[in-house]
C-alpha positions in Angstrom: 6.3 -24.8 4.8 7.6 -21.4 5.9 10.1 -21.1 8.8 8.3 -20.3 12.1 10.6 -17.3 12.8 9.7 -15.7 9.4 6.0 -16.5 9.9 6.0 -14.8 13.3 7.5 -11.7 11.7 4.9 -11.5 9.0 2.0 -12.0 11.5 3.5 -9.3 13.8 4.0 -6.8 11.0 0.5 -7.3 9.6 -1.1 -7.0 13.0 1.0 -3.9 13.8 0.2 -2.1 10.6 -3.5 -2.9 10.9 -3.5 -1.4 14.4 -2.4 1.9 12.9 -4.0 1.9 9.5 -7.6 1.0 10.0 -9.8 -0.7 7.3 -6.7 -1.5 5.3 -6.5 -5.3 5.9 -6.6 -6.1 2.1 -4.1 -3.5 1.2 -1.6 -4.5 3.9 -1.8 -8.2 3.0 -1.3 -7.3 -0.7 1.8 -5.2 0.1 3.3 -8.1 1.9 2.6 -10.4 -1.0 4.1 -7.7 -3.4 7.5 -7.6 -1.7 7.8 -11.3 -1.1 6.9 -12.1 -4.7 9.2 -9.3 -6.0 6.3 -7.7 -7.9 5.2 -4.0 -8.2 2.1 -2.5 -6.8 0.0 0.5 -7.8 -2.4 2.2 -5.3 -5.2 4.4 -6.5 -7.0 6.7 -4.2 -8.0 10.3 -3.5 -5.6 12.5 -1.6 -5.4 12.3 2.1 -6.2 8.6 2.7 -2.7 7.6 3.8 -1.4 6.0 0.6 2.0 7.4 1.1 2.1 6.9 4.8 1.3 3.2 4.7 4.0 2.6 2.1 6.5 4.6 4.0 5.9 2.8 7.3 5.7 -0.6 5.7 9.0 -0.2 3.8 10.7 1.1 6.9 9.9 -2.2 8.6 12.4 -4.1 6.5 15.9 -3.9 8.1 18.8 -2.6 6.1 16.7 -1.9 3.0 17.5 1.1 0.8 14.4 3.1 -0.2 13.9 5.8 -2.8 10.8 8.0 -2.6 9.8 10.7 -4.9 6.8 12.8 -5.9 6.7 13.1 -9.7 5.6 16.1 -11.7 5.7 16.9 -15.3 8.9 18.8 -14.6 10.7 16.0 -12.9 14.1 15.5 -14.5 16.2 12.3 -15.1 18.8 13.7 -12.7 16.3 13.7 -9.8 15.3 10.1 -10.5 18.5 8.4 -11.6 21.3 10.7 -10.5 23.5 13.5 -11.9 25.7 13.0 -15.0 29.2 12.0 -13.9 31.6 14.8 -14.8 34.6 12.5 -14.9 32.6 10.3 -17.3 32.1 13.2 -19.6 35.8 13.7 -19.8 36.0 10.2 -21.2 33.2 10.8 -23.7 30.7 8.9 -21.6 27.2 10.0 -20.6 27.0 8.0 -17.4 25.1 8.9 -14.2 26.1 8.6 -10.6 23.2 6.4 -9.5 24.1 6.1 -5.7 20.9 6.2 -3.6 18.7 6.9 -6.6 16.0 4.5 -8.0 18.5 2.2 -9.7 20.4 1.7 -6.4 17.7 0.7 -4.0 15.6 -2.3 -3.0 12.2 -0.5 -2.5 11.0 2.4 -4.7 8.0 4.6 -4.1 6.8 7.0 -6.8 3.9 9.2 -5.7 1.6 10.6 -8.4 3.5 8.3 -10.8 1.6 9.2 -13.9 2.3 12.9 -13.6 5.9 12.2 -14.8 6.9 13.1 -18.3 7.4 10.4 -21.0 11.2 10.3 -20.8 11.0 9.5 -17.1 8.2 7.0 -17.4 9.8 5.2 -20.3 13.0 4.9 -18.3 11.1 3.0 -15.6 10.1 0.1 -17.9 13.3 -1.9 -17.7 13.8 -1.1 -14.0 10.3 -2.2 -13.1 10.3 -5.4 -15.0 13.7 -6.7 -16.0 15.3 -5.0 -13.0 18.1 -3.5 -15.1 19.2 0.1 -15.8 21.1 1.1 -18.9 23.7 3.6 -17.8 25.4 4.8 -21.0 26.9 1.7 -22.4 26.7 -0.3 -19.1 23.7 -2.5 -18.3 23.4 -2.5 -14.5 21.5 -5.1 -12.6 19.5 -3.1 -10.1 18.7 -4.4 -6.6 15.1 -3.3 -6.8 12.7 -5.8 -5.2 9.4 -3.9 -5.6 8.3 -0.6 -7.0 5.3 1.1 -5.5 3.3 3.7 -7.4 0.5 5.8 -6.1 -1.9 8.3 -7.8 -5.4 9.8 -7.4 -6.1 8.9 -11.0 -5.3 6.4 -13.8 -4.2 7.4 -17.3 -7.2 8.2 -19.6 -7.7 6.3 -22.8 -5.4 8.6 -24.8 -2.6 8.5 -22.3 -3.0 4.8 -21.8 -1.8 4.1 -25.3 1.6 5.5 -24.2 1.6 4.2 -20.7 0.1 0.7 -21.1 3.6 -1.0 -20.9 4.4 0.7 -17.6 0.9 0.2 -16.2 1.1 -3.5 -16.9 4.4 -3.6 -14.9 2.3 -3.1 -11.8 1.1 -6.7 -11.1 -1.1 -5.7 -8.1 -3.4 -2.8 -8.2 -5.5 -1.6 -5.3 -8.3 1.0 -5.0 -8.0 2.6 -1.6 -11.0 4.4 -0.1 -11.6 6.6 3.0 -12.5 5.0 6.3 -16.2 4.2 6.5 -16.9 2.8 9.9 -17.7 5.4 12.6 -15.7 3.6 15.3 -12.6 3.3 13.0 -13.0 6.9 12.0 -12.9 8.0 15.6 -9.9 5.8 16.3 -8.1 7.3 13.2 -8.5 10.8 14.7 -6.9 9.7 17.9 -4.1 7.5 16.6 -0.5 8.6 16.1 0.2 9.6 12.5 3.9 10.5 12.5 5.7 7.7 10.5 8.8 8.0 12.6 6.9 7.6 15.9 4.9 4.8 14.5 8.1 2.9 13.6 9.5 3.5 17.1 6.4 1.8 18.6 7.2 -1.4 16.7 9.3 -4.2 18.1 12.6 -4.2 16.2 13.2 -7.9 16.7 10.1 -8.7 14.6 11.2 -6.6 11.6 11.8 -8.4 8.3 15.2 -8.3 6.6 16.4 -8.9 3.0 17.3 -12.5 3.9 13.7 -13.2 4.9 12.4 -11.8 1.6 14.9 -13.9 -0.4 14.1 -17.0 1.6 10.3 -16.7 1.1 10.5 -16.0 -2.6 12.9 -18.9 -3.2 10.9 -21.4 -1.2 7.6 -20.3 -2.6 8.7 -20.7 -6.2 9.3 -24.4 -5.6 5.5 -24.9 -5.1 3.9 -26.6 -8.1 0.8 -25.4 -9.9 -1.9 -28.0 -9.7 -4.4 -28.8 -12.5 -7.4 -27.5 -10.5 -5.8 -24.0 -10.2 -4.6 -24.1 -13.9 -8.2 -24.9 -15.0 -9.7 -22.0 -13.1 -7.0 -19.6 -14.3 -7.8 -20.7 -17.8 -11.5 -20.0 -17.2 -10.6 -16.6 -15.9 -8.5 -15.9 -18.9 -11.3 -17.0 -21.3 -13.8 -14.7 -19.5 -11.4 -11.7 -19.7 -10.7 -12.2 -23.3 -14.4 -12.6 -24.2 -15.3 -9.4 -22.2 -12.4 -7.3 -23.4 -10.5 -7.2 -20.1 -6.8 -7.4 -21.0 -4.4 -9.5 -19.0 -1.1 -10.1 -20.6 0.8 -13.4 -20.6 3.5 -11.7 -18.5 0.8 -10.7 -15.9 -0.4 -14.3 -15.7 3.2 -15.5 -15.0 3.5 -12.9 -12.3 0.1 -13.8 -10.9 1.3 -17.3 -10.4 4.3 -16.0 -8.4 2.0 -14.1 -6.1 -0.2 -17.2 -5.6 2.8 -19.3 -4.7 3.9 -16.8 -2.1 0.4 -16.7 -0.7 0.4 -20.4 -0.3 3.8 -20.5 1.4 3.0 -17.6 3.8 -0.2 -19.4 4.8 2.0 -22.4 5.7 0.8 -24.6 2.8 2.8 -26.5 0.2 0.1 -26.1 -2.5 -2.0 -23.3 -4.0 -5.7 -23.6 -3.3 -8.4 -22.4 -5.6 -9.4 -20.0 -2.8 -6.1 -18.2 -3.4 -7.4 -17.1 -6.7 -9.6 -14.5 -5.0 -6.4 -12.4 -5.2 -6.7 -12.4 -9.0 -9.2 -9.5 -9.3 -6.7 -7.2 -7.7 -4.4 -8.1 -10.5 -6.9 -8.1 -13.4 -8.4 -4.6 -13.5 -7.2 -1.6 -15.5 -9.9 1.0 -15.3 -11.4 1.5 -11.8 -15.0 1.7 -13.1 -14.6 -1.9 -14.3 -13.3 -3.3 -11.0 -16.6 -4.1 -9.2 -18.2 -5.9 -12.1 -15.0 -7.7 -13.0 -14.5 -8.8 -9.4 -18.1 -10.1 -9.1 -17.7 -12.2 -12.3 -14.3 -13.6 -11.4 -15.4 -14.4 -7.8 -18.4 -16.2 -9.3 -16.1 -18.4 -11.5 -13.9 -19.1 -8.5 -16.8 -19.9 -6.1 -18.4 -22.3 -8.7 -15.0 -24.1 -9.1 -14.6 -24.5 -5.4 -18.1 -25.8 -5.0 -17.7 -28.4 -7.8 -14.3 -29.4 -6.4 -16.1 -30.2 -3.1 -18.7 -32.3 -4.9 -16.2 -34.1 -7.0 -15.1 -36.0 -3.9 -18.5 -37.7 -4.0 -18.4 -38.1 -7.8 -21.1 -35.5 -8.3 -21.1 -32.4 -10.5 -24.1 -30.2 -10.6 -24.9 -27.5 -13.2 -25.8 -23.9 -12.7 -29.4 -25.0 -13.4 -29.5 -27.5 -10.5 -31.5 -25.3 -8.2 -34.1 -24.6 -11.0 -34.4 -28.4 -11.7 -35.2 -29.0 -8.0 -37.6 -26.1 -7.9 -39.4 -27.4 -11.0 -39.5 -30.9 -9.5 -41.1 -29.6 -6.4 -43.6 -27.5 -8.3 -44.5 -30.3 -10.8 -44.9 -32.8 -8.0 -47.2 -30.6 -6.0 -49.4 -30.2 -9.1 -49.5 -33.9 -9.9 -50.2 -34.7 -6.2 -53.0 -32.2 -6.2 -54.6 -33.8 -9.3 -54.3 -37.2 -7.6 -56.1 -36.1 -4.5 -58.9 -34.5 -6.5 -59.6 -37.7 -8.5 -58.1 -40.4 -6.3 -60.4 -43.2 -7.5 -60.5 -42.1 -11.2 -56.8 -41.9 -12.1 -56.1 -43.1 -15.6 -53.2 -45.4 -16.2 -51.1 -42.7 -17.8 -51.7 -40.4 -14.8 -50.7 -43.2 -12.4 -47.6 -43.7 -14.5 -46.7 -40.0 -14.4 -47.1 -40.1 -10.6 -44.9 -43.2 -10.2 -42.2 -41.6 -12.5 -42.4 -38.4 -10.4 -42.0 -40.4 -7.3 -38.9 -42.1 -8.6 -37.4 -38.7 -9.5 -38.1 -37.5 -6.0 -36.3 -40.5 -4.5 -33.3 -39.9 -6.8 -33.0 -36.2 -5.9 -33.5 -36.9 -2.2 -30.5 -39.3 -2.5 -28.4 -36.7 -4.3 -29.3 -33.9 -1.9 -28.5 -36.0 1.1 -25.0 -36.8 -0.3 -24.5 -33.1 -1.1 -25.7 -32.0 2.3 -23.5 -34.4 4.1 -20.4 -33.4 2.0 -21.0 -29.7 2.5 -21.3 -30.2 6.3 -18.0 -32.1 6.2 -16.4 -29.3 4.2 -17.6 -26.6 6.6 -16.0 -28.6 9.5 -12.7 -28.9 7.5 -12.8 -25.1 6.7 -13.0 -24.2 10.4 -10.0 -26.4 11.2 -7.8 -24.9 8.4 -5.7 -22.0 9.5 -4.9 -19.0 7.2 -2.3 -16.5 8.4 -2.7 -13.6 6.0 -5.6 -11.4 6.8 -6.7 -11.3 3.2 -6.8 -15.1 2.9 -8.8 -15.2 6.1 -11.3 -12.9 4.4 -11.4 -15.3 1.4 -11.9 -18.2 3.8 -14.9 -16.5 5.4 -16.3 -15.8 1.9 -16.1 -19.5 1.0 -17.6 -20.6 4.3 -20.4 -18.1 3.8 -21.1 -19.4 0.3 -21.1 -23.1 1.4 -23.4 -22.3 4.4 -25.8 -20.5 2.1 -25.9 -23.3 -0.4 -26.2 -25.9 2.4 -29.2 -24.0 3.9 -30.8 -24.0 0.4 -30.2 -27.7 -0.1 -31.6 -28.5 3.4 -34.8 -26.7 2.5 -35.1 -28.6 -0.8 -34.3 -31.9 1.0 -36.9 -31.3 3.6 -39.5 -30.2 1.1 -38.9 -33.3 -1.1 -39.1 -35.6 1.9 -42.5 -34.2 2.8 -43.7 -34.7 -0.7 -42.2 -38.2 -0.8 -44.1 -39.1 2.4 -47.4 -37.8 1.0 -47.1 -39.5 -2.4 -45.9 -42.8 -0.8 -49.0 -42.7 1.4 -51.3 -41.8 -1.4 -49.9 -44.5 -3.8 -50.3 -47.1 -1.0 -53.9 -46.0 -0.5 -54.5 -46.1 -4.3 -53.1 -49.6 -4.6 -55.3 -50.8 -1.7 
């Protein structure tokens, strides 16, 4: 469980940022997860939708953290990113840089229009972004970088991706940011303060995070064990991505697990839930045009796993075709019942046998549906009692509750329909026997 003092800071910062940056709940939660899990994040979006502003304000809410921000162009030089060459070093036949206050000397890095940089700059980022080291002449320096944020209004095209795949893969979390849609939020955005310095002044300094908080959460979160249910769903996700040519590297899966552990801890849990895996689509896509379809399919895998986990507690596992089986049962029963009514006194033995068999099937499925219905109602009650702290995981919780409610409503309809048919057939069979 996370310390109360740290949890209060996280809740405060998330609420404070959401009060300024509207319709950015997912993005803000993902930024929090990024820094606490020591990962890197890429934000894609058109110009003028506060990508830079939100990163600037968020990173300024961590006390005593050193930040390096830079807008990359194809003319950006290594000196601008990593510092000037040391003149005293040159006298000693060394080509070392003075890295003070440059990217290799900070905890948070932000590179705007990151893919505009030239190949020498971008290749130099690989070890810093992943291994957190910088080779300065013959010296390998352990850099203090916690997270690297990148932003751009485009992703590399197929030809560029061949050269940039390694760097692109270093960004564990990727987010597509869009303009504000809701009219009320649009109006509020026009009226709200947008000067980062003034925004920071409005926040309570006592609730700002510090480097010790980041280290504590990461350390505690990585003690959380990965359960078999979560592993099984991750494997299903991996299989789906491989079969459909969505590339997720082994390194990315390792980093995904780190993020999931942080999500569990921040939500004051000592285990990862399958629901946490709704974060995975934000870490799985590469091309933005693939995102919606990929997310839909991965969400479906996760929802189905959650649903079957619920039913496993009553030793029941239903297939994707379960709804169709019940619909067919209802349809076939109506047809047989109709035949029985038409020729009540003239039923042949095989017709009576069919009707008795159908009656037995109805009884069996009424029993199953009743167990499922009761379990889903219990699960909904449990969901409402479980508290999630991150806004993004509260959104996931609502998604799960909505899915369970929808299925529960369907099963109630099936249950009621079968009970009516059961009553009719029971009455008819009794009349027939008499």
